[in-house]
C-alpha positions, 0 to 999 in steps of 0.5 A: 501490454506487449511481450517487450513491455512484459519482459521490461516489467519483469526485469524491473521488478527483479532489479527493485527486489534485489536492491531492497534485499541489499538495503541496510535495515538498521534504519528501519525504525527511523524510516517507519517514523518518517514515512508514517509521519508523512502519511499522518500529515496527508490524512489530516488534510483530507481530513480523517475523523474518528469514524474513518476507515483506513486500509493499510498493510503489514510490511513484508521483509524489506518493504517500507514500514508503516507500523507507527501510523497504523498504531496512531490511527487506531489510537485516534479511533479510526478503523484500520483494515489489514489485508488477508490473502485468500486464494487470488484475492484479498480479504480485509480484517481489523488491525490489532495485536500481532501477537495472535496473528499467523504468517501466510505463505508469503511470510507476512503476518495476517490477522484472524480471518474471522469476520473478514470482508472482501475488497468489494465491500471493504475498500469503497468504504475507506477514506484512504488506502495505504498501498505498498509498491516496489516502485512508483513512476512520475505518473503515479503508476506502481509496480507491485510484487507481481501477484496482482493482489492489489490490482484486483482489489483496487479494481473494485473502486472503478467508477466511484464518484469519490474514491478513497485517496490512494497513498503509494509507499516506496523508498526514495530510490524507487521513484522511477521515470516509467513503469510499464502499465496495462489498461487496468492499472490504477495510478495512486494519488500520492506517493510517500517515501522516507524523503518526500511526498509527491502528489499526482492527483490532488483531491477537490 
């Protein structure tokens, strides 16, 4: 990535972050219901089973919520994994009762790290991974928060013959023409917003 591309990416991230902070959050529950519904419909096409493992996330403030689909997956019998920040990497632990969880340094709720497993073990075992993003472009490349946690985690999928389905989640206003990328960046297979679903790579 050139210096110009890096500056462009930083500027884009700043613009997207500011736009999120100015969003009206009164429709959060509605967005959660709609976005989660889209994700559930996608997962049914794979299809998922009671034994499936799905990686999801607890939304940071202003991130698109996916709490309804997390609950629905657990009720269905799936194992839902939630990320835990561990230094520069992510560990993954089972979803559950957030009342017992604590906030990390970024203000995000995390499950207890007891029994948590590294990305190299957790993610290849997943049927699908629900990935947060600040923006996704027309090729499926995402722009994240800038810390590289998901880039490092998703790199553990490199070379897999049948990798998990990558579902990127943004708001509709964050569907972009182009995101500056680096050689290690991995495109998502499909994006979900409160308005629509867009496939970039249809599974066999």
